[in-house]
Backbone as CSV, one residue per row, in Angstrom:
resi,resn,N_x,N_y,N_z,CA_x,CA_y,CA_z,C_x,C_y,C_z
1,UNK,189.909,122.558,-16.952,188.597,121.928,-16.530,188.817,121.195,-15.157
2,UNK,187.610,121.359,-14.411,187.597,120.602,-13.121,186.738,119.411,-13.229
3,UNK,187.343,118.385,-13.096,186.461,117.052,-13.367,185.507,116.854,-12.146
4,UNK,184.393,116.241,-12.340,183.482,115.877,-11.264,183.991,114.712,-10.580
5,UNK,184.312,114.807,-9.208,184.810,113.664,-8.486,183.952,113.594,-7.129
6,UNK,183.573,112.334,-6.895,182.793,112.002,-5.597,183.499,111.051,-4.915
7,UNK,183.888,111.250,-3.670,184.739,110.389,-2.917,184.024,109.934,-1.593
8,UNK,183.748,108.802,-1.339,183.190,108.272,-0.139,183.970,107.147,0.479
9,UNK,183.631,106.806,1.680,184.416,105.641,2.459,183.441,104.980,3.385
10,UNK,183.760,103.598,3.387,183.031,102.863,4.381,184.116,102.032,5.265
11,UNK,183.710,101.952,6.556,184.526,101.196,7.438,183.667,99.989,7.814
12,UNK,184.410,98.774,7.633,183.794,97.433,7.989,184.448,96.784,9.202
13,UNK,183.619,96.218,10.037,184.157,95.601,11.325,184.660,94.112,10.951
14,UNK,185.229,93.466,11.895,185.717,92.120,11.633,184.698,91.074,11.055
15,UNK,183.418,91.424,11.304,182.375,90.520,10.824,181.869,90.959,9.292
16,UNK,182.665,91.864,8.843,182.326,92.341,7.480,180.940,93.009,7.396
17,UNK,180.512,93.672,8.558,179.479,94.576,8.726,179.860,96.055,8.547
18,UNK,178.997,96.652,7.829,179.376,98.248,7.718,179.198,98.942,9.015
19,UNK,180.235,99.471,9.555,180.201,100.178,10.815,179.806,101.722,10.568
20,UNK,180.547,102.333,9.623,180.284,103.734,9.427,180.501,104.129,7.839
21,UNK,179.844,105.053,7.462,179.900,105.568,6.051,180.106,107.064,6.075
22,UNK,181.035,107.440,5.241,181.529,108.845,5.163,181.510,109.312,3.787
23,UNK,180.990,110.641,3.577,181.059,111.397,2.377,182.263,112.283,2.564
24,UNK,183.284,112.255,1.765,184.584,112.871,1.992,184.435,114.266,1.135
25,UNK,184.880,115.368,1.776,184.861,116.703,1.100,186.237,117.130,0.651
26,UNK,186.156,117.630,-0.476,187.321,118.127,-1.220,188.016,119.275,-0.383
27,UNK,189.462,119.222,-0.142,190.144,120.205,0.396,191.265,120.559,-0.288
28,UNK,192.005,121.605,-0.034,193.232,122.051,-0.784,194.139,120.980,-0.923
29,UNK,195.051,121.047,-1.958,196.073,119.980,-2.245,195.477,118.710,-2.581
30,UNK,194.348,118.759,-3.276,193.819,117.495,-3.724,193.545,116.452,-2.722
31,UNK,193.112,116.914,-1.497,192.811,115.965,-0.486,191.368,116.033,-0.196
32,UNK,190.887,114.796,0.268,189.443,114.560,0.582,189.432,114.132,2.020
33,UNK,188.586,114.751,2.926,188.560,114.500,4.292,187.044,114.299,4.738
34,UNK,186.846,113.627,5.787,185.479,113.479,6.394,185.284,114.593,7.396
35,UNK,184.112,115.081,7.386,183.743,116.091,8.352,183.422,115.514,9.852
36,UNK,183.254,114.107,9.874,183.102,113.504,11.133,184.103,112.540,11.418
37,UNK,184.634,112.272,12.634,185.660,111.352,13.020,185.109,109.901,13.004
38,UNK,185.955,109.041,12.869,185.471,107.598,13.040,185.518,107.364,14.546
39,UNK,184.394,106.945,15.027,184.243,106.736,16.589,183.837,105.234,16.764
40,UNK,184.688,104.513,17.480,184.374,103.177,17.605,183.832,103.041,19.118
41,UNK,183.107,102.073,19.392,182.478,101.942,20.612,183.411,101.313,21.603
42,UNK,183.080,101.433,22.932,184.067,100.898,23.911,184.145,99.359,23.859
43,UNK,183.089,98.668,23.295,183.184,97.228,23.172,183.231,96.820,21.671
44,UNK,184.026,97.616,20.934,184.202,97.303,19.548,184.924,95.943,19.447
45,UNK,184.467,95.113,18.570,185.064,93.808,18.300,186.475,93.798,17.951
46,UNK,187.323,92.981,18.516,188.696,92.955,18.185,188.888,92.260,16.754
47,UNK,189.977,92.675,16.280,190.376,91.913,14.934,190.618,92.892,13.952
48,UNK,190.594,92.394,12.537,190.932,93.254,11.412,189.774,94.047,10.974
49,UNK,189.908,95.379,10.863,188.924,96.178,10.371,189.465,96.684,8.801
50,UNK,188.410,97.185,8.092,188.834,97.568,6.730,188.129,98.859,6.449
51,UNK,188.972,99.855,5.815,188.581,101.033,5.352,188.597,100.956,3.836
52,UNK,187.308,101.108,3.251,187.167,101.005,1.829,186.721,102.361,1.169
53,UNK,187.552,102.911,0.231,187.268,104.063,-0.433,186.660,103.923,-1.843
54,UNK,185.587,104.704,-2.133,184.854,104.624,-3.409,185.051,105.896,-4.116
55,UNK,185.621,105.908,-5.297,185.828,107.236,-6.163,184.956,107.114,-7.353
56,UNK,184.051,108.057,-7.459,183.292,108.102,-8.696,183.732,109.219,-9.475
57,UNK,184.151,108.987,-10.738,184.760,109.921,-11.594,184.905,109.408,-13.039
58,UNK,184.969,110.243,-14.016,185.222,109.810,-15.320,186.758,109.579,-15.562
59,UNK,187.568,109.976,-14.635,189.070,109.779,-14.840,189.504,108.561,-14.468
60,UNK,190.625,108.024,-14.839,191.259,106.766,-14.419,191.790,107.015,-13.031
61,UNK,191.562,106.089,-12.153,191.950,106.128,-10.753,192.942,105.111,-10.455
62,UNK,194.093,105.530,-9.870,195.109,104.512,-9.535,195.462,104.750,-7.978
63,UNK,195.953,103.554,-7.372,196.356,103.615,-6.012,195.398,102.667,-5.139
64,UNK,195.831,102.399,-4.068,195.041,101.415,-3.022,193.817,102.143,-2.739
65,UNK,192.729,101.316,-2.551,191.437,101.780,-2.033,191.034,101.104,-0.825
66,UNK,191.814,100.296,-0.277,191.545,99.538,0.919,192.642,99.581,1.814
67,UNK,192.222,99.838,3.216,193.245,99.948,4.280,192.743,98.951,5.322
68,UNK,193.739,98.049,5.807,193.376,97.284,6.891,193.905,97.756,8.142
69,UNK,193.295,97.682,9.317,193.813,98.219,10.585,193.148,97.422,11.653
70,UNK,193.936,97.350,12.812,193.345,96.754,14.035,193.352,97.763,15.143
71,UNK,192.175,98.180,15.652,192.143,99.132,16.754,192.985,98.635,18.001
72,UNK,193.574,99.501,18.677,194.156,99.240,19.922,193.144,99.102,21.010
73,UNK,193.386,98.186,21.956,192.160,97.939,23.066,192.128,99.216,23.800
74,UNK,190.976,99.579,24.337,190.760,100.663,25.145,191.232,100.519,26.563
75,UNK,192.203,101.414,27.036,192.626,101.403,28.408,191.745,102.187,29.251
76,UNK,191.508,101.662,30.480,190.581,102.259,31.401,191.368,102.649,32.604
77,UNK,190.902,103.840,33.338,191.421,104.279,34.627,191.252,103.205,35.687
78,UNK,192.151,103.146,36.500,192.013,102.365,37.856,191.317,103.167,38.861
79,UNK,190.095,102.814,39.093,189.247,103.574,40.155,188.841,102.880,41.417
80,UNK,189.354,101.598,41.562,189.042,100.849,42.591,189.227,101.520,43.964
81,UNK,190.286,102.287,44.216,190.625,102.956,45.385,190.034,104.340,45.425
82,UNK,189.304,104.764,44.263,188.731,106.085,44.279,187.239,106.214,44.414
83,UNK,186.480,105.165,43.966,185.113,105.106,44.148,184.802,104.252,45.336
84,UNK,183.470,104.378,45.854,183.012,103.551,47.000,183.114,102.107,46.552
85,UNK,183.224,101.287,47.722,183.413,99.779,47.427,182.222,99.299,46.759
86,UNK,182.555,98.477,45.794,181.489,97.845,44.977,180.922,98.674,43.777
87,UNK,181.557,99.835,43.634,181.080,100.646,42.482,182.136,100.639,41.481
88,UNK,181.642,100.485,40.144,182.440,100.466,39.110,182.007,101.503,38.000
89,UNK,182.981,102.097,37.251,182.674,102.924,36.215,183.830,102.830,35.253
90,UNK,183.660,102.560,33.882,184.783,102.242,33.027,185.147,103.610,32.242
91,UNK,185.939,104.342,32.816,186.424,105.639,32.251,187.740,105.451,31.446
92,UNK,187.758,105.704,30.190,188.914,105.484,29.401,190.139,106.279,29.962
93,UNK,191.340,105.770,29.840,192.553,106.543,30.246,192.666,107.852,29.446
94,UNK,192.129,107.866,28.307,192.280,109.153,27.510,191.565,110.194,27.996
95,UNK,190.552,109.918,28.965,189.813,111.034,29.534,190.653,111.817,30.500
96,UNK,190.453,113.132,30.624,191.270,113.973,31.636,190.432,114.235,32.842
97,UNK,191.015,113.911,33.898,190.384,114.340,35.267,190.537,115.750,35.547
98,UNK,189.255,116.469,35.665,189.425,117.926,35.793,188.917,118.344,37.200
99,UNK,188.331,117.452,38.025,187.913,117.797,39.276,187.913,116.493,40.157
100,UNK,188.412,116.678,41.397,188.466,115.541,42.373,188.223,116.203,43.724
101,UNK,187.126,115.550,44.362,186.756,116.205,45.620,186.300,114.931,46.638
102,UNK,186.631,115.269,47.794,186.131,114.215,48.859,186.987,112.941,48.769
103,UNK,186.395,111.863,49.292,186.987,110.607,49.269,186.066,109.506,48.875
104,UNK,186.337,108.214,49.222,185.545,107.164,48.739,184.259,107.116,49.629
105,UNK,184.088,107.691,50.667,183.086,107.865,51.430,181.968,108.803,50.996
106,UNK,182.408,110.016,50.633,181.644,111.008,50.040,182.430,111.939,49.138
107,UNK,182.122,112.057,47.909,182.936,112.835,47.094,182.465,112.845,45.555
108,UNK,183.316,113.191,44.656,183.003,113.319,43.304,184.137,113.397,42.406
109,UNK,183.942,113.014,41.159,185.117,113.078,40.205,184.447,113.536,38.873
110,UNK,185.281,114.381,38.060,184.787,114.798,36.807,185.783,114.619,35.721
111,UNK,185.450,114.110,34.631,186.475,113.796,33.580,185.824,114.427,32.217
112,UNK,186.787,114.936,31.569,186.533,115.516,30.181,187.170,114.776,29.085
113,UNK,186.488,114.801,27.903,187.096,114.245,26.760,186.498,114.879,25.474
114,UNK,187.365,115.574,24.696,186.760,116.206,23.573,185.750,117.298,24.068
115,UNK,184.505,117.229,23.474,183.471,118.259,23.881,182.529,117.695,24.694
116,UNK,182.891,116.867,25.644,182.005,116.227,26.574,182.606,116.096,27.920
117,UNK,181.748,115.882,28.855,182.113,115.733,30.357,181.290,114.551,31.013
118,UNK,181.886,113.822,31.758,181.104,112.990,32.662,181.478,113.009,34.114
119,UNK,180.627,112.970,35.018,180.905,113.188,36.420,180.205,112.179,37.222
120,UNK,180.728,111.748,38.349,180.040,110.869,39.298,180.169,111.444,40.654
121,UNK,179.125,111.507,41.427,179.251,112.030,42.770,178.536,110.965,43.668
122,UNK,178.923,110.869,44.957,178.274,109.981,45.854,178.308,110.491,47.192
123,UNK,177.421,110.046,48.002,177.352,110.393,49.349,176.270,109.555,50.045
124,UNK,176.347,109.237,51.544,175.383,108.470,52.324,173.990,109.122,52.070
125,UNK,173.057,108.357,51.880,171.624,108.975,51.801,170.689,108.448,52.778
126,UNK,169.409,108.949,52.831,168.376,108.461,53.809,168.053,107.043,53.521
127,UNK,167.599,106.359,54.650,167.274,104.917,54.511,165.990,104.620,53.875
128,UNK,165.186,105.633,53.818,163.756,105.479,53.206,164.006,105.423,51.510
129,UNK,162.897,105.027,50.912,162.921,105.000,49.470,163.166,106.308,49.026
130,UNK,164.018,106.454,47.783,164.343,107.730,47.252,163.076,108.478,46.816
131,UNK,163.057,109.707,47.132,161.897,110.528,46.772,162.445,111.748,45.899
132,UNK,161.559,112.413,45.066,162.095,113.403,44.232,162.665,114.553,44.990
133,UNK,162.103,114.895,46.070,162.704,116.056,46.835,164.095,115.789,47.294
134,UNK,164.395,114.574,47.733,165.759,114.232,48.067,166.785,114.035,46.945
135,UNK,166.110,113.685,45.780,166.917,113.613,44.541,167.352,114.949,44.091
136,UNK,166.423,115.863,44.142,166.654,117.213,43.744,167.776,117.864,44.709
137,UNK,167.764,117.672,46.075,168.685,118.095,46.803,170.059,117.626,46.520
138,UNK,170.076,116.379,46.168,171.420,115.642,45.794,171.916,116.239,44.559
139,UNK,170.962,116.487,43.581,171.326,116.972,42.297,171.897,118.464,42.351
140,UNK,171.176,119.300,43.212,171.624,120.646,43.322,173.026,120.771,44.102
141,UNK,173.322,119.752,44.885,174.513,119.738,45.619,175.811,119.629,44.674
142,UNK,175.551,119.239,43.403,176.625,119.045,42.468,176.716,120.199,41.516
143,UNK,175.707,121.186,41.609,175.742,122.447,40.724,176.743,123.408,41.036
144,UNK,177.186,124.208,40.076,177.844,125.431,40.343,177.012,126.559,40.891
145,UNK,177.074,126.862,42.118,176.213,127.848,42.704,176.146,129.176,42.085
146,UNK,177.215,129.548,41.478,177.357,130.849,40.795,176.517,130.911,39.543
147,UNK,176.697,129.932,38.783,175.854,129.810,37.508,175.371,128.412,37.324
148,UNK,174.206,128.098,38.113,173.636,126.767,38.042,172.879,126.598,36.731
149,UNK,172.826,125.315,36.265,172.170,124.914,35.063,170.613,125.000,35.338
150,UNK,169.894,125.041,34.224,168.503,124.893,34.245,167.978,123.508,34.180
151,UNK,167.141,123.121,35.130,166.655,121.749,34.989,165.414,121.910,34.156
152,UNK,165.427,121.150,33.082,164.456,121.216,31.999,163.333,120.138,32.238
153,UNK,163.606,118.958,32.722,162.645,118.079,33.015,163.196,116.968,34.129
154,UNK,162.228,116.089,34.529,162.579,115.112,35.358,161.528,113.885,35.269
155,UNK,161.930,112.820,35.628,161.028,111.678,35.661,161.593,110.571,36.583
156,UNK,160.666,109.770,37.157,161.113,108.599,37.916,161.535,107.464,37.032
157,UNK,162.608,106.762,37.466,163.153,105.652,36.603,163.727,104.658,37.570
158,UNK,164.569,103.907,37.171,165.419,102.824,37.965,166.785,102.691,37.387
159,UNK,167.730,102.169,38.060,168.978,101.816,37.648,169.408,100.439,38.342
160,UNK,169.551,99.366,37.642,169.800,98.138,38.198,168.752,97.661,39.195
161,UNK,167.528,98.094,38.851,166.495,97.739,39.639,166.283,98.552,40.915
162,UNK,167.102,99.558,41.184,167.101,100.392,42.253,166.441,101.765,41.965
163,UNK,165.682,102.411,42.930,165.005,103.732,42.683,166.028,104.702,42.178
164,UNK,165.598,105.510,41.137,166.338,106.562,40.534,165.524,107.676,39.934
165,UNK,165.996,108.831,39.684,165.331,109.841,39.053,166.225,110.395,37.880
166,UNK,165.664,110.479,36.595,166.369,111.064,35.515,166.068,112.548,35.197
167,UNK,167.057,113.427,35.200,166.905,114.798,34.851,167.509,115.264,33.575
168,UNK,166.952,116.156,32.797,167.728,116.822,31.728,167.995,118.241,32.142
169,UNK,169.246,118.763,31.929,169.581,120.073,32.195,170.174,120.749,31.091
170,UNK,170.239,122.184,31.108,170.763,123.017,30.093,171.808,123.919,30.925
171,UNK,173.085,123.661,30.557,174.207,124.308,31.241,174.499,125.717,30.400
172,UNK,174.596,126.866,31.222,174.810,128.198,30.473,176.227,128.361,29.975
173,UNK,176.345,129.502,29.129,177.694,129.978,28.831,178.239,129.211,27.722
174,UNK,179.435,129.797,27.120,180.093,129.111,25.886,180.506,127.717,26.161
175,UNK,180.687,127.295,27.451,181.033,125.984,27.749,179.840,125.163,28.182
176,UNK,178.768,125.656,27.909,177.548,125.014,28.419,176.991,124.007,27.204
177,UNK,175.762,123.582,27.496,175.103,122.609,26.524,174.209,121.737,27.362
178,UNK,173.535,120.860,26.705,172.654,119.925,27.299,173.320,118.835,28.296
179,UNK,172.600,118.323,29.201,173.153,117.305,30.054,172.056,116.312,30.278
180,UNK,172.481,115.015,30.670,171.583,113.968,31.155,172.117,113.543,32.546
181,UNK,171.175,113.481,33.537,171.636,113.148,34.918,170.772,112.200,35.575
182,UNK,171.422,111.118,36.264,170.612,110.141,36.970,171.069,110.391,38.444
183,UNK,170.000,110.483,39.263,170.232,110.372,40.763,169.685,108.989,41.172
184,UNK,170.640,108.278,41.690,170.377,106.773,41.841,170.551,106.393,43.373
185,UNK,169.690,105.626,43.868,169.797,105.127,45.283,170.325,103.813,45.206
186,UNK,171.606,103.542,45.722,172.159,102.134,45.676,171.520,101.201,46.663
187,UNK,171.919,99.938,46.583,171.266,98.928,47.493,171.697,99.286,48.912
188,UNK,172.765,99.932,49.178,173.221,100.123,50.516,172.744,101.661,50.884
189,UNK,171.788,102.211,50.220,171.278,103.565,50.503,172.041,104.679,50.198
190,UNK,173.367,104.390,49.588,174.191,105.478,49.148,173.542,106.138,47.934
191,UNK,173.704,107.484,47.752,173.152,108.200,46.654,174.248,108.474,45.613
192,UNK,173.975,108.391,44.436,174.888,108.618,43.239,174.249,109.625,42.348
193,UNK,175.017,110.520,41.891,174.699,111.414,40.762,175.645,111.265,39.599
194,UNK,175.037,110.833,38.508,175.849,110.263,37.264,175.458,111.353,36.255
195,UNK,176.279,112.154,35.777,176.009,113.190,34.829,176.884,113.063,33.590
196,UNK,176.342,113.204,32.373,177.062,113.392,31.146,176.585,114.658,30.483
197,UNK,177.445,115.451,29.935,176.853,116.627,29.301,177.844,117.078,28.113
198,UNK,177.257,117.856,27.339,178.071,118.440,26.173,178.805,119.837,26.723
199,UNK,180.012,119.979,26.230,180.786,121.233,26.615,180.877,122.095,25.412
200,UNK,180.091,123.078,25.339,180.201,123.978,24.144,179.573,123.412,22.926
201,UNK,178.780,122.371,23.041,178.130,121.932,21.874,176.654,121.558,22.109
202,UNK,175.927,121.253,21.063,174.381,121.092,21.277,173.939,119.629,21.580
203,UNK,174.919,118.690,21.235,174.650,117.353,21.527,175.717,116.645,22.376
204,UNK,175.217,115.762,23.224,176.153,114.910,24.012,176.738,113.851,23.246
205,UNK,178.226,113.801,23.265,178.834,112.738,22.586,178.366,111.355,22.839
206,UNK,178.199,110.552,21.900,177.689,109.138,22.019,178.700,108.385,23.022
207,UNK,179.920,108.617,22.900,180.944,107.855,23.652,180.571,108.205,25.292
208,UNK,180.204,109.250,25.587,179.923,109.525,27.006,178.735,108.663,27.481
209,UNK,177.860,108.582,26.569,176.604,107.598,26.901,177.013,106.174,27.071
210,UNK,177.943,105.804,26.293,178.426,104.305,26.528,179.199,104.300,27.837
211,UNK,180.002,105.235,28.204,180.831,105.178,29.427,179.779,105.274,30.686
212,UNK,178.738,106.087,30.594,177.795,106.191,31.666,176.983,104.880,31.850
213,UNK,176.800,104.093,30.784,176.216,102.892,30.837,176.927,101.726,31.646
214,UNK,178.176,102.011,31.755,179.096,100.964,32.576,178.976,101.197,34.016
215,UNK,178.271,102.318,34.501,178.161,102.498,36.058,177.410,101.369,36.551
216,UNK,177.866,100.739,37.674,177.217,99.650,38.336,177.643,99.598,39.735
217,UNK,176.925,98.970,40.683,177.171,98.953,42.100,176.668,97.564,42.567
218,UNK,177.229,97.104,43.625,176.866,95.872,44.124,175.664,96.097,45.338
């Protein structure tokens, strides 16, 4: 006989608030695993976290159902000498740099992690207020000319109160996927292209959106 067993798990943060809930799937060897990883945010609260397992079955269950753990602090790359003066972007050390071009005056960097990619490009721009045509020129300068992505939509927005345009793209091929891009005019008229995109997936990892939100300039 194969008994009916349902296994689930919850992760609680140090404030005893439920952070994540998982339905565990039966695997070979009487193991149960989650189909999704536990993903903590960049600013996850420090302290003791709890993993609580719930087993629903008519059988007697023995063993520990609670695990206490403390996440290690996220280490970030030192980019002070890489990015233009006054520009910050908190890229975790676990991200792999896959492209480096130019210098702190005009250039770009691309980092990958898992099934996602984040990129930042910068260059001096015109002294007038950012217009859509200038934003498109800057955007296209960061494209792969052999297989450029499709620009799906665009709209005017702002970043830190500065003029910006937001674009959505679709990158082709097996390493393609959707992307979100901001072309931003800094207070010193520098232009920045901040892009996050999925690599071979249909959705952009949430972690990349958190990293992108750390982009700032003086």
